[in-house]
N, C-alpha and C positions, 0 to 999 in steps of 0.2 A: 514574507509574512504579512506584509501590508495588503497583498492581494486577497488573502483569506479573510482578514479582518474586514475589508471593504465589502466582501461578498457575503458576510454573515455565515461563514462556514467555520465550524469548530472541529478541528481534527485532533484525534488522539491516536498514537501509534504504540505498537507493542510487538515483541518477538515471542515465538513459542517453538520449542523443539518438539518435533513430531515423533512419537514413540514407535517408529517403524524403521526397518532397515531397507535401504535401497542400494543397488549395485552402481557404483561410480567408478568406471574404469578398473574393474577388478577388485575393488575394496568396498566393504559394506559401511555405509554412513547413515546417520540419522539426519534428515533434512530439517532446516529451520524455516519458519514462515514469519515474515514481517508484514504487518498489515496496518493500514490507517483506516480509522472509522470516523465518519461524520456523525458526531453525537447529536446534532440538531435533527438530521434526517434519519438517524439510527440505521445507517447503511455502511457497508464496507466500500470504500472508494479506491483503495489501492492495495496491491498485494505483490509480494516477491517471495520466491522460494529459493533458498540457497543451500548448498551442501556443507557449508561451514558456519561457524558461529557468526551471527550477523555483525556487520560493521557499517561503515559509511556507504559502501556499495549497495547493500541491501536496502538501507533507508532511502537512498536516492532512487533506486529502481522502483520501490513501492510508491513513492511520491509521484514519480514519472507516470506510472500507470493510472494513478488517480487523477492527475491533471490533464494528461494528453488524450484520454479516451472520451469521446463524446457520449453524452447521455441520450436517452430516448428523445429528449427535447432538442437535441442537436447541438448542445453546448457542453463544454467540459464542466466538471464539478467546481472548478475554481471560479467559473464565471456565472454559476447559477444565481439567479436573482438580479443580475446586472443587465440592464437593457441597453 
């Protein structure tokens, strides 16, 4: 959490069940999307899609995609603004 505070990144997360049916190993399920939004930059920074109700695994996966993926500037979102 200190990394985000030091970098002036304000993240908000949420889950949403998507109203579509997809085939998962022979059974129809409605997927869930977990996303994190940088409210300062008004951009989605991390996302994960799971076939089950979200839990710790979905939250960590969404955070990982937001922190680990470099931006166009060559740095991850967690380090934006830190030289």
